[in-house]
Biopython code that builds the backbone (N, CA, C, O; Angstrom):
import numpy as np
from Bio.PDB.StructureBuilder import StructureBuilder

atoms = [
    (1, "MET", "N", (-100.653, 79.448, 156.995)),
    (1, "MET", "CA", (-100.698, 78.604, 155.830)),
    (1, "MET", "C", (-101.208, 77.226, 156.229)),
    (1, "MET", "O", (-100.785, 76.681, 157.249)),
    (2, "ILE", "N", (-102.094, 76.670, 155.452)),
    (2, "ILE", "CA", (-102.663, 75.357, 155.718)),
    (2, "ILE", "C", (-102.093, 74.369, 154.723)),
    (2, "ILE", "O", (-102.094, 74.620, 153.518)),
    (3, "THR", "N", (-101.602, 73.238, 155.228)),
    (3, "THR", "CA", (-101.063, 72.187, 154.383)),
    (3, "THR", "C", (-101.962, 70.967, 154.503)),
    (3, "THR", "O", (-102.259, 70.528, 155.613)),
    (4, "LEU", "N", (-102.391, 70.424, 153.398)),
    (4, "LEU", "CA", (-103.225, 69.232, 153.404)),
    (4, "LEU", "C", (-102.394, 68.025, 153.017)),
    (4, "LEU", "O", (-101.631, 68.065, 152.051)),
    (5, "GLN", "N", (-102.546, 66.952, 153.776)),
    (5, "GLN", "CA", (-101.832, 65.723, 153.467)),
    (5, "GLN", "C", (-102.671, 64.937, 152.465)),
    (5, "GLN", "O", (-103.836, 64.631, 152.718)),
    (6, "THR", "N", (-102.058, 64.611, 151.316)),
    (6, "THR", "CA", (-102.813, 63.913, 150.278)),
    (6, "THR", "C", (-102.534, 62.418, 150.267)),
    (6, "THR", "O", (-103.293, 61.660, 149.663)),
    (7, "GLN", "N", (-101.472, 61.978, 150.916)),
    (7, "GLN", "CA", (-101.142, 60.568, 150.969)),
    (7, "GLN", "C", (-100.804, 60.202, 152.399)),
    (7, "GLN", "O", (-100.263, 61.013, 153.151)),
    (8, "MET", "N", (-101.126, 58.974, 152.767)),
    (8, "MET", "CA", (-100.784, 58.501, 154.100)),
    (8, "MET", "C", (-99.612, 57.542, 153.976)),
    (8, "MET", "O", (-99.670, 56.578, 153.212)),
    (9, "ASP", "N", (-98.554, 57.805, 154.724)),
    (9, "ASP", "CA", (-97.374, 56.962, 154.683)),
    (9, "ASP", "C", (-97.711, 55.549, 155.154)),
    (9, "ASP", "O", (-98.402, 55.370, 156.157)),
    (10, "GLY", "N", (-97.220, 54.550, 154.423)),
    (10, "GLY", "CA", (-97.405, 53.163, 154.811)),
    (10, "GLY", "C", (-98.694, 52.536, 154.323)),
    (10, "GLY", "O", (-98.906, 51.342, 154.538)),
    (11, "PHE", "N", (-99.565, 53.296, 153.672)),
    (11, "PHE", "CA", (-100.820, 52.759, 153.171)),
    (11, "PHE", "C", (-100.820, 52.852, 151.652)),
    (11, "PHE", "O", (-100.388, 53.859, 151.092)),
    (12, "PRO", "N", (-101.304, 51.804, 150.979)),
    (12, "PRO", "CA", (-101.362, 51.880, 149.517)),
    (12, "PRO", "C", (-102.352, 52.955, 149.092)),
    (12, "PRO", "O", (-103.381, 53.153, 149.738)),
    (13, "GLN", "N", (-102.041, 53.640, 148.016)),
    (13, "GLN", "CA", (-102.873, 54.742, 147.558)),
    (13, "GLN", "C", (-103.991, 54.276, 146.629)),
    (13, "GLN", "O", (-105.000, 54.965, 146.473)),
    (14, "GLU", "N", (-103.813, 53.108, 146.014)),
    (14, "GLU", "CA", (-104.851, 52.615, 145.132)),
    (14, "GLU", "C", (-105.812, 51.731, 145.927)),
    (14, "GLU", "O", (-105.441, 51.159, 146.952)),
    (15, "ILE", "N", (-107.031, 51.630, 145.450)),
    (15, "ILE", "CA", (-108.023, 50.792, 146.103)),
    (15, "ILE", "C", (-107.774, 49.356, 145.668)),
    (15, "ILE", "O", (-107.812, 49.041, 144.479)),
    (16, "ILE", "N", (-107.518, 48.492, 146.639)),
    (16, "ILE", "CA", (-107.222, 47.096, 146.337)),
    (16, "ILE", "C", (-108.519, 46.320, 146.117)),
    (16, "ILE", "O", (-108.646, 45.587, 145.136)),
    (17, "GLU", "N", (-109.472, 46.477, 147.019)),
    (17, "GLU", "CA", (-110.753, 45.802, 146.900)),
    (17, "GLU", "C", (-111.855, 46.819, 147.176)),
    (17, "GLU", "O", (-111.708, 47.700, 148.022)),
    (18, "GLU", "N", (-112.929, 46.684, 146.469)),
    (18, "GLU", "CA", (-114.086, 47.532, 146.741)),
    (18, "GLU", "C", (-114.783, 46.998, 147.984)),
    (18, "GLU", "O", (-115.089, 45.807, 148.041)),
    (19, "PRO", "N", (-115.041, 47.830, 148.972)),
    (19, "PRO", "CA", (-115.739, 47.336, 150.160)),
    (19, "PRO", "C", (-117.184, 46.998, 149.829)),
    (19, "PRO", "O", (-117.819, 47.645, 148.997)),
    (20, "GLU", "N", (-117.691, 45.959, 150.507)),
    (20, "GLU", "CA", (-119.080, 45.587, 150.299)),
    (20, "GLU", "C", (-119.972, 46.565, 151.053)),
    (20, "GLU", "O", (-119.654, 46.960, 152.175)),
    (21, "PRO", "N", (-121.078, 46.954, 150.446)),
    (21, "PRO", "CA", (-121.973, 47.879, 151.147)),
    (21, "PRO", "C", (-122.603, 47.202, 152.353)),
    (21, "PRO", "O", (-122.844, 45.994, 152.351)),
    (22, "ALA", "N", (-122.864, 47.997, 153.382)),
    (22, "ALA", "CA", (-123.496, 47.471, 154.589)),
    (22, "ALA", "C", (-124.921, 47.057, 154.272)),
    (22, "ALA", "O", (-125.633, 47.737, 153.533)),
    (23, "VAL", "N", (-125.317, 45.946, 154.834)),
    (23, "VAL", "CA", (-126.664, 45.441, 154.619)),
    (23, "VAL", "C", (-127.510, 45.815, 155.825)),
    (23, "VAL", "O", (-127.254, 45.363, 156.941)),
    (24, "ILE", "N", (-128.506, 46.632, 155.593)),
    (24, "ILE", "CA", (-129.428, 47.018, 156.653)),
    (24, "ILE", "C", (-130.739, 46.315, 156.374)),
    (24, "ILE", "O", (-131.304, 46.472, 155.292)),
    (25, "PRO", "N", (-131.247, 45.524, 157.352)),
    (25, "PRO", "CA", (-132.421, 44.714, 157.087)),
    (25, "PRO", "C", (-133.651, 45.504, 156.681)),
    (25, "PRO", "O", (-134.440, 45.037, 155.859)),
    (26, "SER", "N", (-133.824, 46.668, 157.231)),
    (26, "SER", "CA", (-135.013, 47.457, 156.950)),
    (26, "SER", "C", (-134.655, 48.915, 157.177)),
    (26, "SER", "O", (-133.792, 49.204, 158.007)),
    (27, "PRO", "N", (-135.285, 49.842, 156.471)),
    (27, "PRO", "CA", (-134.963, 51.242, 156.698)),
    (27, "PRO", "C", (-135.256, 51.699, 158.124)),
    (27, "PRO", "O", (-134.667, 52.673, 158.592)),
    (28, "ALA", "N", (-136.154, 51.009, 158.816)),
    (28, "ALA", "CA", (-136.529, 51.422, 160.161)),
    (28, "ALA", "C", (-135.697, 50.731, 161.234)),
    (28, "ALA", "O", (-135.834, 51.070, 162.410)),
    (29, "VAL", "N", (-134.840, 49.776, 160.878)),
    (29, "VAL", "CA", (-134.078, 49.024, 161.864)),
    (29, "VAL", "C", (-132.603, 49.349, 161.709)),
    (29, "VAL", "O", (-132.050, 49.238, 160.615)),
    (30, "ILE", "N", (-131.974, 49.745, 162.788)),
    (30, "ILE", "CA", (-130.545, 50.037, 162.777)),
    (30, "ILE", "C", (-129.863, 48.957, 163.606)),
    (30, "ILE", "O", (-130.080, 48.901, 164.817)),
    (31, "PRO", "N", (-129.047, 48.097, 163.000)),
    (31, "PRO", "CA", (-128.405, 47.032, 163.772)),
    (31, "PRO", "C", (-127.265, 47.595, 164.616)),
    (31, "PRO", "O", (-126.272, 48.082, 164.075)),
    (32, "PHE", "N", (-127.403, 47.532, 165.919)),
    (32, "PHE", "CA", (-126.357, 47.964, 166.830)),
    (32, "PHE", "C", (-125.510, 46.764, 167.237)),
    (32, "PHE", "O", (-125.998, 45.633, 167.240)),
    (33, "PRO", "N", (-124.266, 46.997, 167.574)),
    (33, "PRO", "CA", (-123.424, 45.877, 168.016)),
    (33, "PRO", "C", (-123.694, 45.546, 169.485)),
    (33, "PRO", "O", (-122.828, 45.744, 170.338)),
    (34, "CYS", "N", (-124.884, 45.048, 169.775)),
    (34, "CYS", "CA", (-125.277, 44.778, 171.157)),
    (34, "CYS", "C", (-124.902, 43.365, 171.551)),
    (34, "CYS", "O", (-125.594, 42.408, 171.202)),
    (35, "THR", "N", (-123.820, 43.239, 172.270)),
    (35, "THR", "CA", (-123.430, 41.952, 172.839)),
    (35, "THR", "C", (-123.091, 42.201, 174.289)),
    (35, "THR", "O", (-122.468, 43.208, 174.627)),
    (36, "GLY", "N", (-123.491, 41.307, 175.127)),
    (36, "GLY", "CA", (-123.206, 41.476, 176.544)),
    (36, "GLY", "C", (-124.492, 41.454, 177.337)),
    (36, "GLY", "O", (-125.579, 41.269, 176.789)),
    (37, "ASN", "N", (-124.353, 41.645, 178.628)),
    (37, "ASN", "CA", (-125.504, 41.578, 179.503)),
    (37, "ASN", "C", (-125.380, 42.654, 180.569)),
    (37, "ASN", "O", (-124.337, 42.780, 181.210)),
    (38, "LEU", "N", (-126.426, 43.418, 180.757)),
    (38, "LEU", "CA", (-126.461, 44.453, 181.785)),
    (38, "LEU", "C", (-127.695, 44.256, 182.639)),
    (38, "LEU", "O", (-128.761, 43.903, 182.135)),
    (39, "SER", "N", (-127.548, 44.484, 183.923)),
    (39, "SER", "CA", (-128.731, 44.485, 184.780)),
    (39, "SER", "C", (-129.452, 45.814, 184.570)),
    (39, "SER", "O", (-128.900, 46.753, 183.997)),
    (40, "LEU", "N", (-130.671, 45.872, 185.036)),
    (40, "LEU", "CA", (-131.435, 47.102, 184.902)),
    (40, "LEU", "C", (-130.768, 48.248, 185.664)),
    (40, "LEU", "O", (-130.730, 49.380, 185.182)),
    (41, "GLY", "N", (-130.246, 47.953, 186.846)),
    (41, "GLY", "CA", (-129.546, 48.976, 187.634)),
    (41, "GLY", "C", (-128.310, 49.502, 186.942)),
    (41, "GLY", "O", (-128.041, 50.703, 186.965)),
    (42, "GLN", "N", (-127.547, 48.596, 186.319)),
    (42, "GLN", "CA", (-126.360, 49.019, 185.573)),
    (42, "GLN", "C", (-126.769, 49.886, 184.386)),
    (42, "GLN", "O", (-126.130, 50.899, 184.101)),
    (43, "ALA", "N", (-127.831, 49.485, 183.697)),
    (43, "ALA", "CA", (-128.291, 50.245, 182.529)),
    (43, "ALA", "C", (-128.704, 51.654, 182.932)),
    (43, "ALA", "O", (-128.354, 52.624, 182.260)),
    (44, "VAL", "N", (-129.445, 51.767, 184.024)),
    (44, "VAL", "CA", (-129.879, 53.094, 184.489)),
    (44, "VAL", "C", (-128.669, 53.930, 184.890)),
    (44, "VAL", "O", (-128.599, 55.113, 184.557)),
    (45, "GLY", "N", (-127.727, 53.336, 185.595)),
    (45, "GLY", "CA", (-126.532, 54.071, 186.008)),
    (45, "GLY", "C", (-125.717, 54.583, 184.832)),
    (45, "GLY", "O", (-125.237, 55.716, 184.845)),
    (46, "ILE", "N", (-125.566, 53.752, 183.824)),
    (46, "ILE", "CA", (-124.824, 54.172, 182.623)),
    (46, "ILE", "C", (-125.584, 55.262, 181.897)),
    (46, "ILE", "O", (-125.001, 56.274, 181.510)),
    (47, "PHE", "N", (-126.882, 55.067, 181.708)),
    (47, "PHE", "CA", (-127.700, 56.024, 180.964)),
    (47, "PHE", "C", (-127.711, 57.390, 181.639)),
    (47, "PHE", "O", (-127.594, 58.415, 180.968)),
    (48, "LYS", "N", (-127.851, 57.410, 182.957)),
    (48, "LYS", "CA", (-127.991, 58.675, 183.674)),
    (48, "LYS", "C", (-126.650, 59.366, 183.953)),
    (48, "LYS", "O", (-126.557, 60.592, 183.885)),
    (49, "TYR", "N", (-125.614, 58.580, 184.266)),
    (49, "TYR", "CA", (-124.404, 59.195, 184.802)),
    (49, "TYR", "C", (-123.111, 58.914, 184.044)),
    (49, "TYR", "O", (-122.115, 59.600, 184.272)),
    (50, "ARG", "N", (-123.095, 57.921, 183.143)),
    (50, "ARG", "CA", (-121.801, 57.508, 182.603)),
    (50, "ARG", "C", (-121.729, 57.457, 181.080)),
    (50, "ARG", "O", (-120.892, 56.735, 180.539)),
    (51, "MET", "N", (-122.581, 58.199, 180.373)),
    (51, "MET", "CA", (-122.535, 58.182, 178.909)),
    (51, "MET", "C", (-121.231, 58.779, 178.377)),
    (51, "MET", "O", (-120.795, 58.414, 177.285)),
    (52, "ASP", "N", (-120.608, 59.675, 179.113)),
    (52, "ASP", "CA", (-119.345, 60.277, 178.670)),
    (52, "ASP", "C", (-118.124, 59.569, 179.250)),
    (52, "ASP", "O", (-116.991, 59.961, 178.969)),
    (53, "ASP", "N", (-118.340, 58.538, 180.050)),
    (53, "ASP", "CA", (-117.249, 57.810, 180.693)),
    (53, "ASP", "C", (-116.601, 56.879, 179.679)),
    (53, "ASP", "O", (-117.242, 55.948, 179.190)),
    (54, "GLU", "N", (-115.336, 57.125, 179.360)),
    (54, "GLU", "CA", (-114.646, 56.326, 178.348)),
    (54, "GLU", "C", (-114.282, 54.933, 178.841)),
    (54, "GLU", "O", (-113.897, 54.081, 178.040)),
    (55, "THR", "N", (-114.398, 54.680, 180.160)),
    (55, "THR", "CA", (-114.112, 53.343, 180.669)),
    (55, "THR", "C", (-115.289, 52.394, 180.456)),
    (55, "THR", "O", (-115.135, 51.179, 180.584)),
    (56, "VAL", "N", (-116.455, 52.934, 180.134)),
    (56, "VAL", "CA", (-117.627, 52.106, 179.854)),
    (56, "VAL", "C", (-117.600, 51.764, 178.363)),
    (56, "VAL", "O", (-117.555, 52.666, 177.527)),
    (57, "PRO", "N", (-117.628, 50.472, 178.020)),
    (57, "PRO", "CA", (-117.572, 50.099, 176.600)),
    (57, "PRO", "C", (-118.807, 50.566, 175.831)),
    (57, "PRO", "O", (-119.888, 50.726, 176.397)),
    (58, "ILE", "N", (-118.620, 50.777, 174.547)),
    (58, "ILE", "CA", (-119.710, 51.267, 173.708)),
    (58, "ILE", "C", (-120.889, 50.306, 173.729)),
    (58, "ILE", "O", (-122.040, 50.741, 173.778)),
    (59, "TRP", "N", (-120.617, 48.995, 173.694)),
    (59, "TRP", "CA", (-121.727, 48.038, 173.692)),
    (59, "TRP", "C", (-122.584, 48.198, 174.941)),
    (59, "TRP", "O", (-123.801, 48.023, 174.878)),
    (60, "ALA", "N", (-121.963, 48.531, 176.087)),
    (60, "ALA", "CA", (-122.722, 48.698, 177.327)),
    (60, "ALA", "C", (-123.598, 49.947, 177.253)),
    (60, "ALA", "O", (-124.727, 49.949, 177.743)),
    (61, "LYS", "N", (-123.078, 51.000, 176.642)),
    (61, "LYS", "CA", (-123.865, 52.225, 176.494)),
    (61, "LYS", "C", (-125.049, 51.999, 175.563)),
    (61, "LYS", "O", (-126.152, 52.482, 175.819)),
    (62, "VAL", "N", (-124.815, 51.263, 174.484)),
    (62, "VAL", "CA", (-125.893, 50.971, 173.540)),
    (62, "VAL", "C", (-126.960, 50.115, 174.211)),
    (62, "VAL", "O", (-128.154, 50.373, 174.052)),
    (63, "LEU", "N", (-126.539, 49.099, 174.958)),
    (63, "LEU", "CA", (-127.510, 48.266, 175.666)),
    (63, "LEU", "C", (-128.281, 49.066, 176.707)),
    (63, "LEU", "O", (-129.479, 48.855, 176.894)),
    (64, "ALA", "N", (-127.597, 49.985, 177.384)),
    (64, "ALA", "CA", (-128.277, 50.823, 178.373)),
    (64, "ALA", "C", (-129.354, 51.675, 177.710)),
    (64, "ALA", "O", (-130.469, 51.779, 178.220)),
    (65, "ILE", "N", (-129.024, 52.281, 176.582)),
    (65, "ILE", "CA", (-130.013, 53.084, 175.850)),
    (65, "ILE", "C", (-131.167, 52.197, 175.397)),
    (65, "ILE", "O", (-132.329, 52.592, 175.484)),
    (66, "GLU", "N", (-130.846, 51.000, 174.915)),
    (66, "GLU", "CA", (-131.878, 50.085, 174.449)),
    (66, "GLU", "C", (-132.811, 49.666, 175.592)),
    (66, "GLU", "O", (-134.028, 49.619, 175.412)),
    (67, "LYS", "N", (-132.242, 49.362, 176.766)),
    (67, "LYS", "CA", (-133.069, 48.955, 177.908)),
    (67, "LYS", "C", (-133.955, 50.100, 178.389)),
    (67, "LYS", "O", (-135.140, 49.901, 178.657)),
    (68, "ILE", "N", (-133.382, 51.295, 178.500)),
    (68, "ILE", "CA", (-134.157, 52.444, 178.968)),
    (68, "ILE", "C", (-135.263, 52.770, 177.969)),
    (68, "ILE", "O", (-136.381, 53.097, 178.367)),
    (69, "SER", "N", (-134.960, 52.682, 176.683)),
    (69, "SER", "CA", (-135.963, 53.027, 175.683)),
    (69, "SER", "C", (-137.104, 52.007, 175.617)),
    (69, "SER", "O", (-138.164, 52.303, 175.065)),
    (70, "SER", "N", (-136.897, 50.824, 176.169)),
    (70, "SER", "CA", (-137.957, 49.818, 176.149)),
    (70, "SER", "C", (-138.926, 49.956, 177.322)),
    (70, "SER", "O", (-139.908, 49.217, 177.397)),
    (71, "PHE", "N", (-138.662, 50.896, 178.243)),
    (71, "PHE", "CA", (-139.583, 51.130, 179.360)),
    (71, "PHE", "C", (-140.928, 51.606, 178.829)),
    (71, "PHE", "O", (-141.005, 52.292, 177.810)),
    (72, "GLU", "N", (-141.976, 51.231, 179.533)),
    (72, "GLU", "CA", (-143.306, 51.663, 179.130)),
    (72, "GLU", "C", (-143.461, 53.175, 179.283)),
    (72, "GLU", "O", (-144.067, 53.834, 178.438)),
    (73, "THR", "N", (-142.906, 53.718, 180.371)),
    (73, "THR", "CA", (-142.893, 55.171, 180.563)),
    (73, "THR", "C", (-141.472, 55.598, 180.885)),
    (73, "THR", "O", (-140.665, 54.797, 181.357)),
    (74, "LEU", "N", (-141.174, 56.843, 180.632)),
    (74, "LEU", "CA", (-139.843, 57.386, 180.917)),
    (74, "LEU", "C", (-139.915, 58.427, 182.024)),
    (74, "LEU", "O", (-139.219, 59.440, 181.972)),
    (75, "ASN", "N", (-140.752, 58.183, 183.024)),
    (75, "ASN", "CA", (-140.929, 59.152, 184.106)),
    (75, "ASN", "C", (-139.646, 59.377, 184.902)),
    (75, "ASN", "O", (-139.445, 60.468, 185.436)),
    (76, "GLY", "N", (-138.781, 58.382, 184.995)),
    (76, "GLY", "CA", (-137.546, 58.518, 185.757)),
    (76, "GLY", "C", (-136.399, 59.105, 184.963)),
    (76, "GLY", "O", (-135.286, 59.211, 185.476)),
    (77, "VAL", "N", (-136.645, 59.484, 183.730)),
    (77, "VAL", "CA", (-135.594, 60.021, 182.862)),
    (77, "VAL", "C", (-135.895, 61.487, 182.584)),
    (77, "VAL", "O", (-136.994, 61.834, 182.149)),
    (78, "THR", "N", (-134.917, 62.338, 182.837)),
    (78, "THR", "CA", (-135.120, 63.758, 182.557)),
    (78, "THR", "C", (-134.930, 64.019, 181.068)),
    (78, "THR", "O", (-134.352, 63.208, 180.345)),
    (79, "LYS", "N", (-135.425, 65.156, 180.634)),
    (79, "LYS", "CA", (-135.249, 65.535, 179.224)),
    (79, "LYS", "C", (-133.775, 65.711, 178.897)),
    (79, "LYS", "O", (-133.337, 65.356, 177.802)),
    (80, "ASP", "N", (-133.004, 66.254, 179.833)),
    (80, "ASP", "CA", (-131.572, 66.431, 179.601)),
    (80, "ASP", "C", (-130.865, 65.087, 179.422)),
    (80, "ASP", "O", (-129.996, 64.956, 178.560)),
    (81, "GLU", "N", (-131.230, 64.086, 180.229)),
    (81, "GLU", "CA", (-130.616, 62.765, 180.101)),
    (81, "GLU", "C", (-130.991, 62.119, 178.780)),
    (81, "GLU", "O", (-130.146, 61.505, 178.128)),
    (82, "LEU", "N", (-132.224, 62.248, 178.385)),
    (82, "LEU", "CA", (-132.665, 61.696, 177.110)),
    (82, "LEU", "C", (-131.973, 62.400, 175.941)),
    (82, "LEU", "O", (-131.540, 61.754, 174.987)),
    (83, "GLN", "N", (-131.875, 63.713, 176.023)),
    (83, "GLN", "CA", (-131.207, 64.479, 174.976)),
    (83, "GLN", "C", (-129.735, 64.102, 174.893)),
    (83, "GLN", "O", (-129.183, 63.985, 173.799)),
    (84, "HIS", "N", (-129.098, 63.913, 176.040)),
    (84, "HIS", "CA", (-127.686, 63.551, 176.068)),
    (84, "HIS", "C", (-127.468, 62.179, 175.417)),
    (84, "HIS", "O", (-126.505, 61.997, 174.672)),
    (85, "ALA", "N", (-128.348, 61.223, 175.689)),
    (85, "ALA", "CA", (-128.234, 59.893, 175.088)),
    (85, "ALA", "C", (-128.427, 59.962, 173.574)),
    (85, "ALA", "O", (-127.711, 59.292, 172.830)),
    (86, "LEU", "N", (-129.382, 60.763, 173.115)),
    (86, "LEU", "CA", (-129.589, 60.914, 171.672)),
    (86, "LEU", "C", (-128.380, 61.559, 171.005)),
    (86, "LEU", "O", (-127.969, 61.145, 169.921)),
    (87, "GLN", "N", (-127.813, 62.571, 171.650)),
    (87, "GLN", "CA", (-126.622, 63.216, 171.106)),
    (87, "GLN", "C", (-125.470, 62.224, 171.033)),
    (87, "GLN", "O", (-124.721, 62.206, 170.057)),
    (88, "TRP", "N", (-125.330, 61.397, 172.067)),
    (88, "TRP", "CA", (-124.270, 60.395, 172.076)),
    (88, "TRP", "C", (-124.443, 59.435, 170.899)),
    (88, "TRP", "O", (-123.474, 59.108, 170.214)),
    (89, "LEU", "N", (-125.684, 58.983, 170.666)),
    (89, "LEU", "CA", (-125.933, 58.074, 169.540)),
    (89, "LEU", "C", (-125.509, 58.699, 168.220)),
    (89, "LEU", "O", (-124.842, 58.052, 167.412)),
    (90, "PHE", "N", (-125.891, 59.950, 167.995)),
    (90, "PHE", "CA", (-125.565, 60.595, 166.716)),
    (90, "PHE", "C", (-124.078, 60.903, 166.591)),
    (90, "PHE", "O", (-123.574, 61.032, 165.476)),
    (91, "GLU", "N", (-123.370, 61.023, 167.704)),
    (91, "GLU", "CA", (-121.933, 61.246, 167.639)),
    (91, "GLU", "C", (-121.185, 59.952, 167.317)),
    (91, "GLU", "O", (-120.131, 59.995, 166.682)),
    (92, "HIS", "N", (-121.714, 58.802, 167.744)),
    (92, "HIS", "CA", (-120.991, 57.555, 167.632)),
    (92, "HIS", "C", (-121.460, 56.629, 166.520)),
    (92, "HIS", "O", (-120.808, 55.621, 166.247)),
    (93, "TYR", "N", (-122.561, 56.943, 165.880)),
    (93, "TYR", "CA", (-123.056, 56.105, 164.790)),
    (93, "TYR", "C", (-123.304, 56.960, 163.577)),
    (93, "TYR", "O", (-123.776, 58.092, 163.684)),
    (94, "GLN", "N", (-122.985, 56.418, 162.427)),
    (94, "GLN", "CA", (-123.256, 57.137, 161.195)),
    (94, "GLN", "C", (-124.573, 56.614, 160.638)),
    (94, "GLN", "O", (-124.673, 55.468, 160.200)),
    (95, "PHE", "N", (-125.556, 57.462, 160.664)),
    (95, "PHE", "CA", (-126.862, 57.092, 160.167)),
    (95, "PHE", "C", (-126.977, 57.564, 158.727)),
    (95, "PHE", "O", (-126.735, 58.735, 158.435)),
    (96, "ASP", "N", (-127.342, 56.670, 157.833)),
    (96, "ASP", "CA", (-127.581, 57.037, 156.432)),
    (96, "ASP", "C", (-129.035, 57.410, 156.317)),
    (96, "ASP", "O", (-129.915, 56.551, 156.368)),
    (97, "VAL", "N", (-129.286, 58.696, 156.161)),
    (97, "VAL", "CA", (-130.667, 59.181, 156.097)),
    (97, "VAL", "C", (-131.010, 59.528, 154.683)),
    (97, "VAL", "O", (-132.130, 59.958, 154.407)),
]
sb = StructureBuilder()
sb.init_structure("model")
sb.init_model(0)
sb.init_chain("A")
sb.init_seg("    ")
for serial, (resi, resn, name, xyz) in enumerate(atoms, 1):
    if name == "N":
        sb.init_residue(resn, " ", resi, " ")
    sb.init_atom(name, np.array(xyz, "f"), 0.0, 1.0, " ", f" {name:<3s}", serial, name[0])
structure = sb.get_structure()
């Protein structure tokens, strides 16, 4: 038997305020919460080996993907590493398509 919870204890059931819709500057631009600074070596290490490491903050993973994607060529990146980074992005961000 499956039981569905219809109310959450401790939370009001009515909507108090309507949330404001997210403002996206352009359909082609996705604003990531990129704050911080990574060296190129740190970015490569995170991108290649630590995308599933929960001790690495999300902002660092996003910056690593951003730095790697800005390379002129991706000769040092395997298809599996690139695919893994793309999968990580889609798991952690909700894209409105």
